[in-house]
C-alpha positions as CSV (number, residue, x, y, z in Angstrom):
1,M,24.5,85.5,37.7
2,I,26.4,88.5,36.5
3,N,24.7,90.6,33.8
4,G,21.3,88.8,34.0
5,D,18.8,86.6,35.9
6,P,19.6,82.9,36.1
7,R,15.9,81.9,35.6
8,E,15.8,84.0,32.4
9,F,19.1,82.5,31.3
10,L,17.5,79.0,31.7
11,A,14.4,80.1,29.8
12,V,16.7,81.0,26.9
13,V,18.4,77.6,27.2
14,D,15.0,75.9,26.9
15,S,14.2,78.0,23.8
16,G,17.2,76.7,22.0
17,K,18.5,80.1,21.2
18,D,22.3,80.7,21.2
19,I,23.8,81.9,24.4
20,E,27.2,83.3,25.1
21,Y,28.6,83.3,28.6
22,L,31.8,83.6,30.5
23,F,32.9,81.3,33.3
24,D,36.3,81.2,35.0
25,G,37.9,83.5,32.4
26,E,36.7,81.4,29.4
27,R,34.0,82.2,26.8
28,Y,31.4,79.6,26.0
29,W,28.7,79.4,23.4
30,Y,25.6,77.3,24.0
31,L,23.4,75.9,21.2
32,G,20.2,73.8,21.6
33,Y,18.4,72.4,18.6
34,T,16.2,69.7,17.2
35,K,17.2,67.4,14.4
36,N,15.7,64.1,13.2
37,D,13.3,63.9,16.1
38,R,16.0,64.3,18.7
39,Q,17.2,67.3,20.7
40,Y,20.8,68.3,21.0
41,I,22.8,70.5,23.4
42,E,26.2,71.7,22.3
43,I,28.5,73.9,24.2
44,Y,31.6,75.3,22.5
45,R,34.6,77.2,23.6
46,P,35.0,79.5,20.5
47,Q,38.6,80.4,21.4
48,Y,39.5,76.8,20.7
49,I,37.3,76.2,17.7
50,D,40.4,75.3,15.5
51,L,41.2,72.5,18.0
52,E,37.7,70.9,18.0
53,G,36.2,73.5,20.4
54,V,33.3,71.2,21.4
55,F,33.2,71.3,25.2
56,F,30.0,69.4,25.8
57,M,27.5,67.6,23.5
58,R,24.5,65.6,24.5
59,C,21.6,64.1,22.5
60,I,18.4,63.8,24.4
61,E,14.9,62.6,23.8
62,L,12.4,65.0,22.1
63,G,10.3,66.7,24.8
64,T,13.0,66.6,27.5
65,S,13.7,70.0,29.0
66,L,17.0,71.4,27.8
67,S,17.5,73.4,30.9
68,E,17.0,70.3,33.1
69,V,19.9,68.6,31.3
70,F,22.0,71.8,31.4
71,I,21.6,72.2,35.2
72,K,22.3,68.6,36.0
73,E,25.6,68.4,34.3
74,P,28.8,69.4,36.1
75,L,29.8,71.9,33.4
76,F,31.4,74.5,35.6
77,N,34.7,73.1,36.8
78,G,32.9,70.1,38.2
79,E,30.1,72.2,39.7
80,M,26.4,72.2,38.7
81,F,24.7,75.4,37.4
82,W,23.1,76.5,40.7
83,D,26.4,76.2,42.5
84,A,28.3,78.2,39.9
85,E,25.7,80.7,38.7
86,K,27.0,83.5,40.8
87,D,30.3,83.3,38.8
88,I,28.7,83.0,35.3
89,T,28.5,86.2,33.2
90,W,25.8,86.2,30.6
91,I,26.9,88.0,27.5
92,C,23.7,89.5,26.2
């Protein structure tokens, strides 16, 4: 991971705090939150917000690790997090 440690990045994913990162020249914004006894993960591409910038959205059961969902999805041009993390820039 560029500009940070991948394990620290995933700890922030689990915390639900907003995260901005770059991958393949695109800026992404991660948001994790709880609503109505469910957890949600949303990833936006802010540069396309006027065109429904939601890149990824998932509703998961309360108590499920947000980072486990995040690393198991092919969110990085078809690659999983651990395959792509060397090319991800964490914007702190």
